[in-house]
Jmol script that loads the backbone (N, CA, C; Angstrom):
load data "model"
ATOM      1  N   MET A   1      -9.843 -22.584  25.161  1.00  0.00           N
ATOM      2  CA  MET A   1      -9.846 -23.209  23.853  1.00  0.00           C
ATOM      3  C   MET A   1      -8.764 -24.285  23.801  1.00  0.00           C
ATOM      4  N   ARG A   2      -9.066 -25.305  23.066  1.00  0.00           N
ATOM      5  CA  ARG A   2      -8.164 -26.460  22.996  1.00  0.00           C
ATOM      6  C   ARG A   2      -6.909 -26.155  22.179  1.00  0.00           C
ATOM      7  N   THR A   3      -5.827 -26.838  22.518  1.00  0.00           N
ATOM      8  CA  THR A   3      -4.587 -26.740  21.749  1.00  0.00           C
ATOM      9  C   THR A   3      -4.077 -28.142  21.462  1.00  0.00           C
ATOM     10  N   GLN A   4      -3.225 -28.236  20.452  1.00  0.00           N
ATOM     11  CA  GLN A   4      -2.574 -29.508  20.154  1.00  0.00           C
ATOM     12  C   GLN A   4      -1.166 -29.227  19.660  1.00  0.00           C
ATOM     13  N   THR A   5      -0.228 -29.996  20.179  1.00  0.00           N
ATOM     14  CA  THR A   5       1.173 -29.870  19.798  1.00  0.00           C
ATOM     15  C   THR A   5       1.534 -30.997  18.847  1.00  0.00           C
ATOM     16  N   VAL A   6       2.263 -30.650  17.783  1.00  0.00           N
ATOM     17  CA  VAL A   6       2.728 -31.628  16.806  1.00  0.00           C
ATOM     18  C   VAL A   6       4.250 -31.534  16.746  1.00  0.00           C
ATOM     19  N   GLU A   7       4.910 -32.643  17.018  1.00  0.00           N
ATOM     20  CA  GLU A   7       6.365 -32.724  16.892  1.00  0.00           C
ATOM     21  C   GLU A   7       6.671 -33.296  15.509  1.00  0.00           C
ATOM     22  N   VAL A   8       7.378 -32.523  14.696  1.00  0.00           N
ATOM     23  CA  VAL A   8       7.695 -32.940  13.337  1.00  0.00           C
ATOM     24  C   VAL A   8       9.169 -33.313  13.273  1.00  0.00           C
ATOM     25  N   ASP A   9       9.440 -34.509  12.721  1.00  0.00           N
ATOM     26  CA  ASP A   9      10.835 -34.925  12.586  1.00  0.00           C
ATOM     27  C   ASP A   9      11.390 -34.439  11.238  1.00  0.00           C
ATOM     28  N   LYS A  10      12.545 -34.912  10.877  1.00  0.00           N
ATOM     29  CA  LYS A  10      13.243 -34.415   9.681  1.00  0.00           C
ATOM     30  C   LYS A  10      12.762 -35.038   8.371  1.00  0.00           C
ATOM     31  N   ARG A  11      11.785 -35.940   8.417  1.00  0.00           N
ATOM     32  CA  ARG A  11      11.361 -36.605   7.175  1.00  0.00           C
ATOM     33  C   ARG A  11      10.739 -35.647   6.166  1.00  0.00           C
ATOM     34  N   PHE A  12      10.257 -34.478   6.613  1.00  0.00           N
ATOM     35  CA  PHE A  12       9.688 -33.482   5.704  1.00  0.00           C
ATOM     36  C   PHE A  12      10.722 -32.437   5.308  1.00  0.00           C
ATOM     37  N   GLY A  13      11.937 -32.638   5.784  1.00  0.00           N
ATOM     38  CA  GLY A  13      13.011 -31.692   5.538  1.00  0.00           C
ATOM     39  C   GLY A  13      13.462 -31.070   6.843  1.00  0.00           C
ATOM     40  N   GLU A  14      14.737 -30.786   6.895  1.00  0.00           N
ATOM     41  CA  GLU A  14      15.356 -30.211   8.099  1.00  0.00           C
ATOM     42  C   GLU A  14      14.642 -28.945   8.561  1.00  0.00           C
ATOM     43  N   GLU A  15      14.219 -28.117   7.604  1.00  0.00           N
ATOM     44  CA  GLU A  15      13.619 -26.823   7.953  1.00  0.00           C
ATOM     45  C   GLU A  15      12.312 -26.953   8.737  1.00  0.00           C
ATOM     46  N   TYR A  16      11.574 -28.068   8.568  1.00  0.00           N
ATOM     47  CA  TYR A  16      10.288 -28.247   9.245  1.00  0.00           C
ATOM     48  C   TYR A  16      10.406 -28.979  10.582  1.00  0.00           C
ATOM     49  N   ALA A  17      11.577 -29.481  10.893  1.00  0.00           N
ATOM     50  CA  ALA A  17      11.742 -30.247  12.130  1.00  0.00           C
ATOM     51  C   ALA A  17      11.525 -29.343  13.348  1.00  0.00           C
ATOM     52  N   GLY A  18      10.729 -29.833  14.275  1.00  0.00           N
ATOM     53  CA  GLY A  18      10.489 -29.086  15.500  1.00  0.00           C
ATOM     54  C   GLY A  18       9.047 -29.166  15.963  1.00  0.00           C
ATOM     55  N   ARG A  19       8.700 -28.262  16.861  1.00  0.00           N
ATOM     56  CA  ARG A  19       7.392 -28.279  17.518  1.00  0.00           C
ATOM     57  C   ARG A  19       6.468 -27.209  16.938  1.00  0.00           C
ATOM     58  N   PHE A  20       5.268 -27.640  16.582  1.00  0.00           N
ATOM     59  CA  PHE A  20       4.221 -26.743  16.100  1.00  0.00           C
ATOM     60  C   PHE A  20       3.050 -26.848  17.066  1.00  0.00           C
ATOM     61  N   VAL A  21       2.523 -25.711  17.495  1.00  0.00           N
ATOM     62  CA  VAL A  21       1.388 -25.701  18.412  1.00  0.00           C
ATOM     63  C   VAL A  21       0.222 -25.015  17.713  1.00  0.00           C
ATOM     64  N   PHE A  22      -0.906 -25.707  17.697  1.00  0.00           N
ATOM     65  CA  PHE A  22      -2.124 -25.186  17.086  1.00  0.00           C
ATOM     66  C   PHE A  22      -3.180 -24.981  18.160  1.00  0.00           C
ATOM     67  N   LYS A  23      -3.982 -23.934  17.986  1.00  0.00           N
ATOM     68  CA  LYS A  23      -5.039 -23.619  18.942  1.00  0.00           C
ATOM     69  C   LYS A  23      -6.357 -23.474  18.193  1.00  0.00           C
ATOM     70  N   GLU A  24      -7.396 -23.957  18.796  1.00  0.00           N
ATOM     71  CA  GLU A  24      -8.749 -23.831  18.249  1.00  0.00           C
ATOM     72  C   GLU A  24      -9.043 -22.356  17.968  1.00  0.00           C
ATOM     73  N   ILE A  25      -9.669 -22.078  16.826  1.00  0.00           N
ATOM     74  CA  ILE A  25     -10.045 -20.699  16.506  1.00  0.00           C
ATOM     75  C   ILE A  25     -11.524 -20.495  16.804  1.00  0.00           C
ATOM     76  N   THR A  26     -11.929 -19.239  16.856  1.00  0.00           N
ATOM     77  CA  THR A  26     -13.326 -18.935  17.157  1.00  0.00           C
ATOM     78  C   THR A  26     -14.223 -19.178  15.949  1.00  0.00           C
ATOM     79  N   TRP A  27     -15.489 -19.306  16.209  1.00  0.00           N
ATOM     80  CA  TRP A  27     -16.476 -19.468  15.154  1.00  0.00           C
ATOM     81  C   TRP A  27     -16.425 -18.283  14.183  1.00  0.00           C
ATOM     82  N   MET A  28     -16.297 -17.073  14.704  1.00  0.00           N
ATOM     83  CA  MET A  28     -16.268 -15.885  13.858  1.00  0.00           C
ATOM     84  C   MET A  28     -15.048 -15.887  12.941  1.00  0.00           C
ATOM     85  N   LYS A  29     -13.887 -16.243  13.462  1.00  0.00           N
ATOM     86  CA  LYS A  29     -12.673 -16.284  12.642  1.00  0.00           C
ATOM     87  C   LYS A  29     -12.849 -17.286  11.515  1.00  0.00           C
ATOM     88  N   ARG A  30     -13.357 -18.458  11.825  1.00  0.00           N
ATOM     89  CA  ARG A  30     -13.584 -19.492  10.798  1.00  0.00           C
ATOM     90  C   ARG A  30     -14.597 -18.995   9.769  1.00  0.00           C
ATOM     91  N   SER A  31     -15.661 -18.345  10.207  1.00  0.00           N
ATOM     92  CA  SER A  31     -16.674 -17.816   9.291  1.00  0.00           C
ATOM     93  C   SER A  31     -16.091 -16.764   8.357  1.00  0.00           C
ATOM     94  N   ARG A  32     -15.247 -15.896   8.879  1.00  0.00           N
ATOM     95  CA  ARG A  32     -14.617 -14.853   8.048  1.00  0.00           C
ATOM     96  C   ARG A  32     -13.697 -15.464   6.998  1.00  0.00           C
ATOM     97  N   ILE A  33     -12.957 -16.504   7.373  1.00  0.00           N
ATOM     98  CA  ILE A  33     -12.081 -17.180   6.419  1.00  0.00           C
ATOM     99  C   ILE A  33     -12.909 -17.802   5.299  1.00  0.00           C
ATOM    100  N   ILE A  34     -13.979 -18.478   5.647  1.00  0.00           N
ATOM    101  CA  ILE A  34     -14.834 -19.118   4.638  1.00  0.00           C
ATOM    102  C   ILE A  34     -15.446 -18.072   3.716  1.00  0.00           C
ATOM    103  N   THR A  35     -15.956 -16.999   4.281  1.00  0.00           N
ATOM    104  CA  THR A  35     -16.587 -15.938   3.483  1.00  0.00           C
ATOM    105  C   THR A  35     -15.589 -15.299   2.523  1.00  0.00           C
ATOM    106  N   LYS A  36     -14.367 -15.113   2.977  1.00  0.00           N
ATOM    107  CA  LYS A  36     -13.329 -14.478   2.153  1.00  0.00           C
ATOM    108  C   LYS A  36     -13.049 -15.274   0.880  1.00  0.00           C
ATOM    109  N   HIS A  37     -13.154 -16.593   0.952  1.00  0.00           N
ATOM    110  CA  HIS A  37     -12.790 -17.447  -0.179  1.00  0.00           C
ATOM    111  C   HIS A  37     -13.996 -18.113  -0.852  1.00  0.00           C
ATOM    112  N   THR A  38     -15.167 -17.542  -0.641  1.00  0.00           N
ATOM    113  CA  THR A  38     -16.388 -18.101  -1.238  1.00  0.00           C
ATOM    114  C   THR A  38     -17.121 -17.009  -2.003  1.00  0.00           C
ATOM    115  N   ARG A  39     -17.529 -17.330  -3.232  1.00  0.00           N
ATOM    116  CA  ARG A  39     -18.321 -16.389  -4.026  1.00  0.00           C
ATOM    117  C   ARG A  39     -19.769 -16.867  -4.035  1.00  0.00           C
ATOM    118  N   TYR A  40     -20.663 -15.910  -3.798  1.00  0.00           N
ATOM    119  CA  TYR A  40     -22.082 -16.225  -3.753  1.00  0.00           C
ATOM    120  C   TYR A  40     -22.783 -15.581  -4.936  1.00  0.00           C
ATOM    121  N   HIS A  41     -23.834 -16.226  -5.424  1.00  0.00           N
ATOM    122  CA  HIS A  41     -24.643 -15.659  -6.509  1.00  0.00           C
ATOM    123  C   HIS A  41     -25.370 -14.437  -5.961  1.00  0.00           C
ATOM    124  N   PRO A  42     -25.302 -13.299  -6.658  1.00  0.00           N
ATOM    125  CA  PRO A  42     -25.907 -12.068  -6.131  1.00  0.00           C
ATOM    126  C   PRO A  42     -27.434 -12.132  -5.989  1.00  0.00           C
ATOM    127  N   MET A  43     -28.093 -12.940  -6.793  1.00  0.00           N
ATOM    128  CA  MET A  43     -29.554 -13.015  -6.735  1.00  0.00           C
ATOM    129  C   MET A  43     -30.056 -14.092  -5.766  1.00  0.00           C
ATOM    130  N   THR A  44     -29.426 -15.268  -5.835  1.00  0.00           N
ATOM    131  CA  THR A  44     -29.935 -16.394  -5.047  1.00  0.00           C
ATOM    132  C   THR A  44     -29.200 -16.594  -3.726  1.00  0.00           C
ATOM    133  N   GLY A  45     -27.986 -16.084  -3.649  1.00  0.00           N
ATOM    134  CA  GLY A  45     -27.188 -16.290  -2.442  1.00  0.00           C
ATOM    135  C   GLY A  45     -26.535 -17.658  -2.380  1.00  0.00           C
ATOM    136  N   GLN A  46     -26.737 -18.475  -3.423  1.00  0.00           N
ATOM    137  CA  GLN A  46     -26.125 -19.797  -3.444  1.00  0.00           C
ATOM    138  C   GLN A  46     -24.629 -19.676  -3.734  1.00  0.00           C
ATOM    139  N   ILE A  47     -23.881 -20.657  -3.282  1.00  0.00           N
ATOM    140  CA  ILE A  47     -22.434 -20.677  -3.511  1.00  0.00           C
ATOM    141  C   ILE A  47     -22.165 -20.927  -4.990  1.00  0.00           C
ATOM    142  N   VAL A  48     -21.379 -20.028  -5.583  1.00  0.00           N
ATOM    143  CA  VAL A  48     -20.974 -20.160  -6.979  1.00  0.00           C
ATOM    144  C   VAL A  48     -19.610 -20.845  -7.052  1.00  0.00           C
ATOM    145  N   ASN A  49     -18.716 -20.452  -6.158  1.00  0.00           N
ATOM    146  CA  ASN A  49     -17.362 -20.978  -6.164  1.00  0.00           C
ATOM    147  C   ASN A  49     -16.789 -20.882  -4.753  1.00  0.00           C
ATOM    148  N   SER A  50     -15.995 -21.873  -4.391  1.00  0.00           N
ATOM    149  CA  SER A  50     -15.356 -21.860  -3.076  1.00  0.00           C
ATOM    150  C   SER A  50     -13.946 -22.415  -3.236  1.00  0.00           C
ATOM    151  N   ASP A  51     -12.953 -21.699  -2.742  1.00  0.00           N
ATOM    152  CA  ASP A  51     -11.555 -22.126  -2.836  1.00  0.00           C
ATOM    153  C   ASP A  51     -11.199 -22.890  -1.558  1.00  0.00           C
ATOM    154  N   LEU A  52     -11.516 -24.173  -1.560  1.00  0.00           N
ATOM    155  CA  LEU A  52     -11.333 -24.990  -0.362  1.00  0.00           C
ATOM    156  C   LEU A  52      -9.881 -25.088   0.098  1.00  0.00           C
ATOM    157  N   PRO A  53      -8.906 -25.239  -0.814  1.00  0.00           N
ATOM    158  CA  PRO A  53      -7.511 -25.258  -0.340  1.00  0.00           C
ATOM    159  C   PRO A  53      -7.099 -23.950   0.349  1.00  0.00           C
ATOM    160  N   ALA A  54      -7.559 -22.821  -0.159  1.00  0.00           N
ATOM    161  CA  ALA A  54      -7.239 -21.534   0.477  1.00  0.00           C
ATOM    162  C   ALA A  54      -7.906 -21.429   1.846  1.00  0.00           C
ATOM    163  N   ILE A  55      -9.125 -21.921   1.956  1.00  0.00           N
ATOM    164  CA  ILE A  55      -9.821 -21.931   3.252  1.00  0.00           C
ATOM    165  C   ILE A  55      -9.028 -22.777   4.253  1.00  0.00           C
ATOM    166  N   GLN A  56      -8.567 -23.948   3.805  1.00  0.00           N
ATOM    167  CA  GLN A  56      -7.809 -24.819   4.695  1.00  0.00           C
ATOM    168  C   GLN A  56      -6.479 -24.182   5.087  1.00  0.00           C
ATOM    169  N   ALA A  57      -5.782 -23.586   4.125  1.00  0.00           N
ATOM    170  CA  ALA A  57      -4.493 -22.945   4.415  1.00  0.00           C
ATOM    171  C   ALA A  57      -4.657 -21.810   5.415  1.00  0.00           C
ATOM    172  N   GLU A  58      -5.664 -20.979   5.216  1.00  0.00           N
ATOM    173  CA  GLU A  58      -5.884 -19.859   6.152  1.00  0.00           C
ATOM    174  C   GLU A  58      -6.313 -20.348   7.525  1.00  0.00           C
ATOM    175  N   THR A  59      -7.033 -21.446   7.574  1.00  0.00           N
ATOM    176  CA  THR A  59      -7.442 -22.008   8.862  1.00  0.00           C
ATOM    177  C   THR A  59      -6.222 -22.558   9.612  1.00  0.00           C
ATOM    178  N   ILE A  60      -5.334 -23.223   8.881  1.00  0.00           N
ATOM    179  CA  ILE A  60      -4.089 -23.699   9.500  1.00  0.00           C
ATOM    180  C   ILE A  60      -3.300 -22.512  10.032  1.00  0.00           C
ATOM    181  N   TRP A  61      -3.160 -21.482   9.212  1.00  0.00           N
ATOM    182  CA  TRP A  61      -2.381 -20.307   9.603  1.00  0.00           C
ATOM    183  C   TRP A  61      -2.995 -19.609  10.823  1.00  0.00           C
ATOM    184  N   ALA A  62      -4.313 -19.471  10.834  1.00  0.00           N
ATOM    185  CA  ALA A  62      -4.993 -18.813  11.955  1.00  0.00           C
ATOM    186  C   ALA A  62      -4.855 -19.624  13.249  1.00  0.00           C
ATOM    187  N   SER A  63      -4.746 -20.941  13.122  1.00  0.00           N
ATOM    188  CA  SER A  63      -4.656 -21.819  14.290  1.00  0.00           C
ATOM    189  C   SER A  63      -3.232 -21.937  14.831  1.00  0.00           C
ATOM    190  N   LEU A  64      -2.254 -21.653  13.996  1.00  0.00           N
ATOM    191  CA  LEU A  64      -0.856 -21.815  14.382  1.00  0.00           C
ATOM    192  C   LEU A  64      -0.460 -20.784  15.437  1.00  0.00           C
ATOM    193  N   LYS A  65       0.025 -21.256  16.576  1.00  0.00           N
ATOM    194  CA  LYS A  65       0.422 -20.353  17.654  1.00  0.00           C
ATOM    195  C   LYS A  65       1.918 -20.405  17.933  1.00  0.00           C
ATOM    196  N   GLU A  66       2.567 -21.522  17.653  1.00  0.00           N
ATOM    197  CA  GLU A  66       4.011 -21.648  17.846  1.00  0.00           C
ATOM    198  C   GLU A  66       4.572 -22.527  16.742  1.00  0.00           C
ATOM    199  N   GLN A  67       5.809 -22.217  16.344  1.00  0.00           N
ATOM    200  CA  GLN A  67       6.511 -23.038  15.374  1.00  0.00           C
ATOM    201  C   GLN A  67       8.007 -22.913  15.645  1.00  0.00           C
ATOM    202  N   PRO A  68       8.837 -23.744  14.998  1.00  0.00           N
ATOM    203  CA  PRO A  68      10.277 -23.654  15.228  1.00  0.00           C
ATOM    204  C   PRO A  68      10.806 -22.240  14.981  1.00  0.00           C
ATOM    205  N   ALA A  69      11.924 -21.935  15.601  1.00  0.00           N
ATOM    206  CA  ALA A  69      12.503 -20.586  15.553  1.00  0.00           C
ATOM    207  C   ALA A  69      12.776 -20.078  14.136  1.00  0.00           C
ATOM    208  N   ASN A  70      13.052 -20.979  13.199  1.00  0.00           N
ATOM    209  CA  ASN A  70      13.324 -20.548  11.821  1.00  0.00           C
ATOM    210  C   ASN A  70      12.050 -20.187  11.040  1.00  0.00           C
ATOM    211  N   LYS A  71      10.887 -20.321  11.673  1.00  0.00           N
ATOM    212  CA  LYS A  71       9.585 -19.940  11.093  1.00  0.00           C
ATOM    213  C   LYS A  71       9.381 -20.495   9.672  1.00  0.00           C
ATOM    214  N   PRO A  72       9.383 -21.839   9.536  1.00  0.00           N
ATOM    215  CA  PRO A  72       9.250 -22.414   8.199  1.00  0.00           C
ATOM    216  C   PRO A  72       7.848 -22.288   7.592  1.00  0.00           C
ATOM    217  N   LEU A  73       6.854 -22.065   8.416  1.00  0.00           N
ATOM    218  CA  LEU A  73       5.483 -22.010   7.931  1.00  0.00           C
ATOM    219  C   LEU A  73       5.006 -20.569   7.818  1.00  0.00           C
ATOM    220  N   THR A  74       4.540 -20.214   6.633  1.00  0.00           N
ATOM    221  CA  THR A  74       3.935 -18.903   6.401  1.00  0.00           C
ATOM    222  C   THR A  74       2.656 -19.135   5.609  1.00  0.00           C
ATOM    223  N   LEU A  75       1.780 -18.154   5.607  1.00  0.00           N
ATOM    224  CA  LEU A  75       0.562 -18.285   4.809  1.00  0.00           C
ATOM    225  C   LEU A  75       0.925 -18.403   3.334  1.00  0.00           C
ATOM    226  N   GLU A  76       1.893 -17.625   2.905  1.00  0.00           N
ATOM    227  CA  GLU A  76       2.311 -17.671   1.505  1.00  0.00           C
ATOM    228  C   GLU A  76       2.808 -19.066   1.128  1.00  0.00           C
ATOM    229  N   ARG A  77       3.559 -19.677   2.022  1.00  0.00           N
ATOM    230  CA  ARG A  77       4.075 -21.016   1.734  1.00  0.00           C
ATOM    231  C   ARG A  77       2.948 -22.049   1.727  1.00  0.00           C
ATOM    232  N   LEU A  78       1.986 -21.903   2.622  1.00  0.00           N
ATOM    233  CA  LEU A  78       0.844 -22.814   2.623  1.00  0.00           C
ATOM    234  C   LEU A  78       0.052 -22.710   1.316  1.00  0.00           C
ATOM    235  N   LEU A  79      -0.001 -21.511   0.739  1.00  0.00           N
ATOM    236  CA  LEU A  79      -0.768 -21.275  -0.490  1.00  0.00           C
ATOM    237  C   LEU A  79       0.032 -21.517  -1.764  1.00  0.00           C
ATOM    238  N   ASP A  80       1.348 -21.641  -1.656  1.00  0.00           N
ATOM    239  CA  ASP A  80       2.223 -21.754  -2.821  1.00  0.00           C
ATOM    240  C   ASP A  80       2.088 -23.115  -3.501  1.00  0.00           C
ATOM    241  N   GLU A  81       1.749 -23.105  -4.773  1.00  0.00           N
ATOM    242  CA  GLU A  81       1.557 -24.350  -5.519  1.00  0.00           C
ATOM    243  C   GLU A  81       2.861 -24.956  -6.016  1.00  0.00           C
ATOM    244  N   GLU A  82       3.915 -24.170  -6.118  1.00  0.00           N
ATOM    245  CA  GLU A  82       5.186 -24.660  -6.638  1.00  0.00           C
ATOM    246  C   GLU A  82       6.198 -24.995  -5.545  1.00  0.00           C
ATOM    247  N   ASN A  83       6.342 -24.130  -4.565  1.00  0.00           N
ATOM    248  CA  ASN A  83       7.360 -24.295  -3.514  1.00  0.00           C
ATOM    249  C   ASN A  83       6.724 -24.316  -2.132  1.00  0.00           C
ATOM    250  N   GLY A  84       5.555 -24.917  -2.049  1.00  0.00           N
ATOM    251  CA  GLY A  84       4.810 -24.921  -0.801  1.00  0.00           C
ATOM    252  C   GLY A  84       5.215 -26.024   0.155  1.00  0.00           C
ATOM    253  N   VAL A  85       4.358 -26.269   1.091  1.00  0.00           N
ATOM    254  CA  VAL A  85       4.553 -27.271   2.138  1.00  0.00           C
ATOM    255  C   VAL A  85       4.413 -28.674   1.517  1.00  0.00           C
ATOM    256  N   PRO A  86       5.261 -29.638   1.916  1.00  0.00           N
ATOM    257  CA  PRO A  86       5.110 -31.015   1.416  1.00  0.00           C
ATOM    258  C   PRO A  86       3.691 -31.550   1.669  1.00  0.00           C
ATOM    259  N   ILE A  87       3.198 -32.342   0.750  1.00  0.00           N
ATOM    260  CA  ILE A  87       1.819 -32.851   0.808  1.00  0.00           C
ATOM    261  C   ILE A  87       1.500 -33.517   2.149  1.00  0.00           C
ATOM    262  N   GLU A  88       2.325 -34.456   2.571  1.00  0.00           N
ATOM    263  CA  GLU A  88       2.039 -35.193   3.804  1.00  0.00           C
ATOM    264  C   GLU A  88       2.027 -34.281   5.025  1.00  0.00           C
ATOM    265  N   LEU A  89       2.894 -33.282   5.042  1.00  0.00           N
ATOM    266  CA  LEU A  89       2.923 -32.352   6.160  1.00  0.00           C
ATOM    267  C   LEU A  89       1.671 -31.476   6.156  1.00  0.00           C
ATOM    268  N   GLY A  90       1.272 -31.017   4.977  1.00  0.00           N
ATOM    269  CA  GLY A  90       0.041 -30.237   4.859  1.00  0.00           C
ATOM    270  C   GLY A  90      -1.164 -31.040   5.306  1.00  0.00           C
ATOM    271  N   GLU A  91      -1.206 -32.315   4.938  1.00  0.00           N
ATOM    272  CA  GLU A  91      -2.315 -33.180   5.347  1.00  0.00           C
ATOM    273  C   GLU A  91      -2.314 -33.393   6.852  1.00  0.00           C
ATOM    274  N   LEU A  92      -1.135 -33.538   7.436  1.00  0.00           N
ATOM    275  CA  LEU A  92      -1.031 -33.683   8.889  1.00  0.00           C
ATOM    276  C   LEU A  92      -1.574 -32.442   9.591  1.00  0.00           C
ATOM    277  N   PHE A  93      -1.133 -31.264   9.153  1.00  0.00           N
ATOM    278  CA  PHE A  93      -1.611 -30.025   9.760  1.00  0.00           C
ATOM    279  C   PHE A  93      -3.118 -29.860   9.553  1.00  0.00           C
ATOM    280  N   SER A  94      -3.614 -30.226   8.378  1.00  0.00           N
ATOM    281  CA  SER A  94      -5.056 -30.143   8.102  1.00  0.00           C
ATOM    282  C   SER A  94      -5.850 -31.016   9.058  1.00  0.00           C
ATOM    283  N   THR A  95      -5.381 -32.235   9.278  1.00  0.00           N
ATOM    284  CA  THR A  95      -6.068 -33.162  10.173  1.00  0.00           C
ATOM    285  C   THR A  95      -6.122 -32.607  11.596  1.00  0.00           C
ATOM    286  N   VAL A  96      -5.000 -32.088  12.060  1.00  0.00           N
ATOM    287  CA  VAL A  96      -4.932 -31.523  13.411  1.00  0.00           C
ATOM    288  C   VAL A  96      -5.896 -30.345  13.547  1.00  0.00           C
ATOM    289  N   VAL A  97      -5.841 -29.432  12.594  1.00  0.00           N
ATOM    290  CA  VAL A  97      -6.666 -28.220  12.659  1.00  0.00           C
ATOM    291  C   VAL A  97      -8.144 -28.550  12.501  1.00  0.00           C
ATOM    292  N   ASN A  98      -8.480 -29.472  11.615  1.00  0.00           N
ATOM    293  CA  ASN A  98      -9.882 -29.865  11.451  1.00  0.00           C
ATOM    294  C   ASN A  98     -10.437 -30.475  12.731  1.00  0.00           C
ATOM    295  N   ARG A  99      -9.610 -31.236  13.418  1.00  0.00           N
ATOM    296  CA  ARG A  99     -10.033 -31.825  14.687  1.00  0.00           C
ATOM    297  C   ARG A  99     -10.245 -30.739  15.743  1.00  0.00           C
ATOM    298  N   LEU A 100      -9.359 -29.756  15.771  1.00  0.00           N
ATOM    299  CA  LEU A 100      -9.468 -28.670  16.753  1.00  0.00           C
ATOM    300  C   LEU A 100     -10.640 -27.735  16.471  1.00  0.00           C
ATOM    301  N   CYS A 101     -10.883 -27.454  15.205  1.00  0.00           N
ATOM    302  CA  CYS A 101     -11.829 -26.394  14.836  1.00  0.00           C
ATOM    303  C   CYS A 101     -13.177 -26.902  14.342  1.00  0.00           C
ATOM    304  N   GLY A 102     -13.405 -28.180  14.451  1.00  0.00           N
ATOM    305  CA  GLY A 102     -14.680 -28.730  14.011  1.00  0.00           C
ATOM    306  C   GLY A 102     -15.265 -29.645  15.069  1.00  0.00           C
ATOM    307  N   LEU A 103     -16.524 -29.961  14.884  1.00  0.00           N
ATOM    308  CA  LEU A 103     -17.185 -30.880  15.802  1.00  0.00           C
ATOM    309  C   LEU A 103     -16.795 -32.312  15.497  1.00  0.00           C
ATOM    310  N   THR A 104     -16.567 -33.084  16.536  1.00  0.00           N
ATOM    311  CA  THR A 104     -16.367 -34.517  16.358  1.00  0.00           C
ATOM    312  C   THR A 104     -17.739 -35.163  16.233  1.00  0.00           C
ATOM    313  N   VAL A 105     -17.771 -36.410  15.822  1.00  0.00           N
ATOM    314  CA  VAL A 105     -19.038 -37.127  15.699  1.00  0.00           C
ATOM    315  C   VAL A 105     -19.743 -37.155  17.056  1.00  0.00           C
ATOM    316  N   GLU A 106     -19.007 -37.403  18.116  1.00  0.00           N
ATOM    317  CA  GLU A 106     -19.567 -37.480  19.459  1.00  0.00           C
ATOM    318  C   GLU A 106     -20.162 -36.131  19.895  1.00  0.00           C
ATOM    319  N   GLU A 107     -19.434 -35.022  19.614  1.00  0.00           N
ATOM    320  CA  GLU A 107     -19.940 -33.699  19.966  1.00  0.00           C
ATOM    321  C   GLU A 107     -21.207 -33.375  19.192  1.00  0.00           C
ATOM    322  N   ALA A 108     -21.253 -33.769  17.929  1.00  0.00           N
ATOM    323  CA  ALA A 108     -22.428 -33.495  17.111  1.00  0.00           C
ATOM    324  C   ALA A 108     -23.654 -34.235  17.653  1.00  0.00           C
ATOM    325  N   LYS A 109     -23.459 -35.473  18.141  1.00  0.00           N
ATOM    326  CA  LYS A 109     -24.561 -36.264  18.711  1.00  0.00           C
ATOM    327  C   LYS A 109     -25.120 -35.598  19.969  1.00  0.00           C
ATOM    328  N   ASN A 110     -24.232 -34.984  20.740  1.00  0.00           N
ATOM    329  CA  ASN A 110     -24.635 -34.409  22.020  1.00  0.00           C
ATOM    330  C   ASN A 110     -25.142 -32.978  21.926  1.00  0.00           C
ATOM    331  N   SER A 111     -25.142 -32.400  20.750  1.00  0.00           N
ATOM    332  CA  SER A 111     -25.595 -30.993  20.644  1.00  0.00           C
ATOM    333  C   SER A 111     -27.033 -30.894  20.225  1.00  0.00           C
TER     334      SER A 111
END
end "model"
wireframe off; spacefill off
backbone 0.3
color backbone group
């Protein structure tokens, strides 16, 4: 499975500076995360509600394999609306994880 390393400097705060390593997760793990945060209509099976930020946070957390020794990233912090991860850092991690755990345009063409 693919991995990607992200070196974060101090612009997001001293506590986040360091190396983060993310690894591609399995299809089953991603499916379980999506199911956990999605409500389906009992009769039709259609999606009634989906908590996309929670899905993204759990996907980042599941993909995270290494982080700085002070462990600045936690699932709780990713989900925290008041004292959570800075926006730009969260977007950076989202981009990395989405690239690792999803099909690229080229892969989709070839499947």
